[in-house]
C-alpha positions as CSV (number, residue, x, y, z in Angstrom):
1,M,-0.3,-71.7,-106.4
2,S,-0.1,-68.0,-106.8
3,T,3.2,-66.5,-105.7
4,W,1.4,-63.7,-104.0
5,F,-0.8,-66.1,-102.1
6,L,2.3,-68.1,-100.9
7,Y,4.0,-64.8,-99.9
8,G,1.0,-63.6,-98.0
9,L,0.5,-66.9,-96.2
10,T,4.2,-67.0,-95.2
11,V,4.3,-63.4,-94.0
12,L,1.1,-63.6,-92.0
13,I,2.0,-66.8,-90.2
14,W,5.6,-66.0,-89.5
15,G,4.8,-62.5,-88.5
16,S,2.6,-63.9,-85.8
17,T,5.1,-66.5,-84.6
18,W,7.4,-64.0,-82.9
19,I,5.0,-63.5,-80.1
20,A,4.4,-67.2,-79.8
21,I,8.2,-67.8,-79.5
22,K,8.2,-65.3,-76.6
23,Y,5.7,-67.5,-74.8
24,Q,8.1,-70.5,-75.3
25,L,10.9,-68.8,-73.3
26,G,11.2,-69.3,-69.6
27,A,10.4,-72.6,-67.9
28,V,11.7,-74.8,-70.8
29,E,15.2,-74.8,-72.2
30,P,15.3,-73.4,-75.7
31,M,16.8,-76.6,-77.1
32,A,14.0,-78.6,-75.7
33,S,11.3,-76.3,-77.0
34,I,12.8,-76.3,-80.5
35,A,13.1,-80.1,-80.4
36,H,9.5,-80.5,-79.3
37,R,8.3,-78.1,-82.0
38,F,9.9,-79.9,-84.9
39,A,9.4,-83.4,-83.6
40,L,5.7,-82.8,-83.5
41,S,5.8,-81.0,-86.8
42,A,7.5,-84.0,-88.4
43,L,5.0,-86.3,-86.8
44,L,2.0,-84.4,-88.2
45,I,3.4,-84.4,-91.7
46,L,4.3,-88.1,-91.4
47,L,0.7,-89.0,-90.4
48,F,-0.6,-86.9,-93.4
49,L,1.7,-88.7,-95.8
50,L,0.9,-92.1,-94.4
51,A,-2.8,-91.4,-94.8
52,R,-2.1,-90.6,-98.5
53,R,-0.1,-93.8,-98.8
54,Q,2.9,-91.8,-100.0
55,S,6.3,-93.4,-99.8
56,L,8.9,-91.8,-97.5
57,R,11.8,-93.5,-99.3
58,L,14.5,-91.3,-100.7
59,A,17.8,-92.2,-102.3
60,L,20.6,-92.4,-99.7
61,R,22.6,-89.7,-101.5
62,H,19.9,-87.1,-100.6
63,H,20.0,-87.7,-96.8
64,P,23.2,-85.8,-96.1
65,F,21.6,-82.7,-97.6
66,L,18.4,-83.3,-95.7
67,L,20.4,-83.6,-92.5
68,L,22.2,-80.3,-93.3
69,Q,18.8,-78.7,-94.0
70,G,17.5,-79.9,-90.7
71,L,20.6,-78.6,-88.8
72,C,20.4,-75.2,-90.6
73,L,16.7,-74.6,-91.0
74,F,14.9,-76.7,-88.3
75,S,17.3,-76.5,-85.3
76,G,20.5,-74.5,-85.4
77,N,19.0,-71.3,-86.6
78,Y,16.2,-71.4,-84.0
79,F,18.7,-72.2,-81.2
80,F,20.5,-68.9,-81.9
81,V,17.2,-66.9,-82.4
82,Y,15.5,-68.2,-79.3
83,N,18.6,-67.4,-77.2
84,A,18.9,-63.9,-78.8
85,E,15.3,-63.2,-77.8
86,L,16.1,-63.9,-74.2
87,V,18.1,-60.6,-74.3
88,L,17.0,-58.5,-77.3
89,A,13.6,-57.1,-78.1
90,S,11.8,-59.3,-80.6
91,G,11.4,-56.4,-83.0
92,L,15.1,-55.9,-83.1
93,V,15.7,-59.6,-83.7
94,S,13.2,-59.6,-86.5
95,V,15.0,-56.6,-88.1
96,V,18.3,-58.4,-88.0
97,F,16.7,-61.6,-89.3
98,A,15.3,-59.7,-92.2
99,G,18.9,-59.6,-93.6
100,I,18.4,-63.2,-94.7
101,M,17.4,-62.0,-98.1
102,M,20.8,-60.5,-98.8
103,F,22.5,-63.7,-97.4
104,N,20.3,-65.7,-99.8
105,V,21.4,-63.6,-102.8
106,L,25.1,-64.1,-101.9
107,N,24.8,-67.7,-101.0
108,G,22.7,-68.5,-104.0
109,A,25.3,-67.0,-106.3
110,L,28.1,-68.7,-104.4
111,F,26.7,-72.2,-104.1
112,L,24.1,-72.5,-106.9
113,G,25.5,-70.2,-109.5
114,N,22.4,-68.0,-109.4
115,P,22.7,-64.5,-111.1
116,V,22.6,-61.6,-108.7
117,R,19.6,-59.7,-110.0
118,A,19.9,-56.0,-109.6
119,G,16.2,-55.5,-108.9
120,V,16.2,-58.0,-106.1
121,V,19.2,-56.3,-104.5
122,V,17.9,-52.8,-104.9
123,G,14.4,-53.8,-103.6
124,G,16.0,-55.6,-100.6
125,L,18.1,-52.6,-99.7
126,I,15.1,-50.3,-99.9
127,G,13.2,-52.8,-97.6
128,L,16.0,-53.0,-95.1
129,V,16.1,-49.2,-94.9
130,G,12.4,-49.2,-94.4
131,M,12.6,-51.8,-91.6
132,G,15.3,-49.8,-89.9
133,M,13.0,-46.8,-89.9
134,V,10.0,-48.8,-88.5
135,F,12.1,-50.1,-85.6
136,W,14.3,-47.0,-85.2
137,P,13.5,-46.4,-81.5
138,E,14.7,-50.0,-80.7
139,L,17.8,-49.5,-82.9
140,E,18.5,-46.1,-81.3
141,A,18.3,-47.6,-77.8
142,F,20.5,-50.5,-78.7
143,D,24.0,-50.6,-77.0
144,L,26.9,-52.9,-77.4
145,S,27.0,-54.2,-73.8
146,D,28.4,-57.7,-73.4
147,A,25.0,-59.5,-73.3
148,S,23.5,-57.5,-76.1
149,F,26.5,-57.9,-78.3
150,V,26.6,-61.6,-77.9
151,A,22.8,-61.8,-78.5
152,L,23.3,-59.8,-81.7
153,L,26.0,-62.2,-82.8
154,Y,23.6,-65.1,-82.0
155,C,20.9,-63.4,-84.2
156,L,23.3,-63.0,-87.1
157,A,24.5,-66.6,-86.8
158,G,20.9,-67.8,-86.8
159,T,20.1,-65.7,-89.9
160,L,23.2,-67.1,-91.7
161,L,22.2,-70.7,-90.8
162,A,18.7,-70.1,-92.0
163,S,20.0,-68.8,-95.3
164,F,22.2,-71.9,-95.7
165,G,19.0,-73.9,-95.1
166,N,17.2,-72.0,-97.8
167,I,20.0,-72.8,-100.3
168,I,20.0,-76.5,-99.4
169,A,16.2,-76.5,-99.8
170,A,16.6,-75.0,-103.3
171,R,19.1,-77.7,-104.1
172,N,16.7,-80.4,-103.0
173,K,14.0,-78.9,-105.2
174,L,16.3,-79.0,-108.2
175,H,16.8,-82.7,-107.5
176,E,12.9,-83.1,-107.5
177,L,12.7,-84.3,-103.9
178,P,9.0,-84.2,-102.8
179,L,8.7,-81.2,-100.5
180,L,6.7,-82.8,-97.7
181,V,8.7,-86.0,-97.7
182,G,11.9,-83.9,-97.5
183,N,10.5,-81.8,-94.7
184,V,9.6,-84.9,-92.6
185,W,13.2,-86.1,-92.8
186,A,14.8,-82.7,-92.3
187,M,12.5,-81.8,-89.4
188,G,13.1,-85.2,-87.8
189,Y,16.9,-84.7,-88.2
190,G,16.7,-81.2,-86.7
191,A,14.6,-82.3,-83.7
192,A,16.9,-85.3,-83.1
193,A,19.9,-83.0,-83.2
194,M,18.4,-80.7,-80.6
195,Y,17.5,-83.5,-78.3
196,L,21.0,-84.9,-78.6
197,A,22.6,-81.5,-78.0
198,A,20.4,-81.1,-74.9
199,L,21.6,-84.5,-73.6
200,I,25.3,-83.7,-74.3
201,T,25.2,-80.3,-72.7
202,G,23.1,-81.4,-69.7
203,A,20.2,-79.2,-70.6
204,T,16.9,-80.3,-69.0
205,I,14.4,-81.8,-71.5
206,S,11.0,-80.9,-70.1
207,L,7.5,-79.8,-71.1
208,D,5.6,-77.0,-69.6
209,T,1.9,-78.0,-69.3
210,S,0.6,-74.5,-68.8
211,P,-2.1,-73.4,-71.4
212,T,0.1,-70.5,-72.6
213,Y,3.1,-72.8,-73.4
214,V,1.0,-75.6,-74.9
215,L,-1.1,-73.3,-77.1
216,S,1.9,-71.4,-78.3
217,L,3.7,-74.7,-79.0
218,L,0.8,-76.0,-81.0
219,Y,0.5,-72.8,-83.0
220,L,4.2,-73.0,-83.8
221,V,3.9,-76.6,-84.8
222,V,0.8,-76.4,-87.0
223,F,1.0,-73.0,-88.5
224,G,4.6,-71.8,-87.9
225,S,6.3,-75.0,-89.0
226,V,4.0,-77.3,-91.1
227,I,2.0,-74.8,-93.1
228,A,4.5,-71.8,-93.2
229,F,7.5,-73.9,-94.1
230,W,5.5,-75.7,-96.8
231,A,4.5,-72.3,-98.3
232,Y,8.0,-70.8,-97.9
233,L,10.0,-73.7,-99.3
234,T,7.5,-73.9,-102.2
235,L,8.4,-70.3,-102.9
236,V,12.1,-71.1,-102.7
237,G,11.7,-73.9,-105.2
238,N,9.6,-71.9,-107.5
239,I,11.3,-68.5,-107.6
240,G,14.6,-68.9,-105.8
241,A,15.9,-68.3,-102.3
242,D,16.8,-64.7,-103.0
243,R,13.3,-63.7,-104.0
244,A,11.5,-65.9,-101.5
245,G,13.7,-64.4,-98.7
246,Y,12.0,-61.1,-99.2
247,A,9.1,-62.5,-97.1
248,N,11.5,-62.1,-94.2
249,L,11.5,-58.4,-94.7
250,L,7.7,-58.2,-94.4
251,F,6.8,-60.4,-91.5
252,P,8.2,-57.9,-88.9
253,L,5.4,-55.6,-90.0
254,V,2.8,-58.2,-89.1
255,A,4.5,-58.6,-85.7
256,L,4.4,-54.8,-85.3
257,A,0.7,-54.8,-86.2
258,I,0.0,-57.4,-83.5
259,S,2.0,-55.3,-81.0
260,T,-0.2,-52.3,-82.0
261,A,-3.4,-54.2,-81.3
262,I,-2.3,-56.1,-78.1
263,E,0.6,-54.1,-76.6
264,G,-0.4,-50.6,-77.6
265,Y,2.5,-49.8,-79.9
266,Q,2.6,-46.1,-80.9
267,W,3.2,-45.4,-84.6
268,T,5.4,-42.4,-85.6
269,L,5.8,-40.6,-88.9
270,V,9.2,-42.2,-89.3
271,A,7.6,-45.7,-88.8
272,V,4.9,-45.0,-91.3
273,L,7.4,-43.8,-93.9
274,G,9.5,-46.9,-93.2
275,M,6.5,-49.1,-93.8
276,A,5.9,-47.4,-97.2
277,L,9.5,-48.1,-98.1
278,V,9.1,-51.7,-97.3
279,L,6.1,-51.9,-99.6
280,V,8.0,-50.1,-102.4
281,G,10.9,-52.5,-101.9
282,N,8.4,-55.5,-102.2
283,W,7.1,-54.1,-105.5
284,V,10.6,-53.7,-106.9
285,V,11.5,-57.4,-106.0
286,M,8.3,-58.8,-107.4
287,R,8.8,-56.8,-110.6
288,A,12.3,-58.2,-110.8
289,Q,10.8,-61.7,-110.4
290,R,8.8,-61.3,-113.6
291,S,11.8,-59.9,-115.7
């Protein structure tokens, strides 16, 4: 499919999942919510593949990498991000998470031998500056109190783990693993890891039956996990983790647009200029993709 279509789909869905994640926090332990999300996601993809009579068998040598992908991309990263959002504003978390693109560039060069493309780096830096301008009031109000500092470290850890997951996904694509089959195994491993971690740490495994929790969970399962990860990991396989990671610079803008419509967010001149820089950075990265 068109690279632009996959980018747009990923950005629109993941930009709207931040508010859904907020609705997951509270009554249910983060580990349980993450486990529920990816267990249901794996089940949906599994039913789809069974309906198509597609084999789920993969060579044993690939399963350690699928396990690592599940730990990095479908469990560990979200554990840190969910806990960070308990303390930090979601906008600030999304700004920090946008740094995944630069992690992808460095990790891709380190583990896959990918060249560090100047256009991708320049575009990413322009985009990061723009995102900082968009969220400047939150950044300006941020202080390094104990709770906030630990939450910031959580967010950075989650971003780094997500980047490792991207690199592993790119490796799996190079070995021609079917994307949906790989996602079933990786999501299943991630969900199992979260359930096991909850049991070991004594965290309560529960399910909130309120409409808000259930609807947000279903949205995260169907759109935020099944559809968005299919689109994003297809991008990773097609154009590389560094270029695909730029979607993570754009989805905070969608989250901000939702906040404008629902929460009455007030735009400033600095925020508008920042959004323009993000769009310029996107153009630079996409131009580098074609070179």
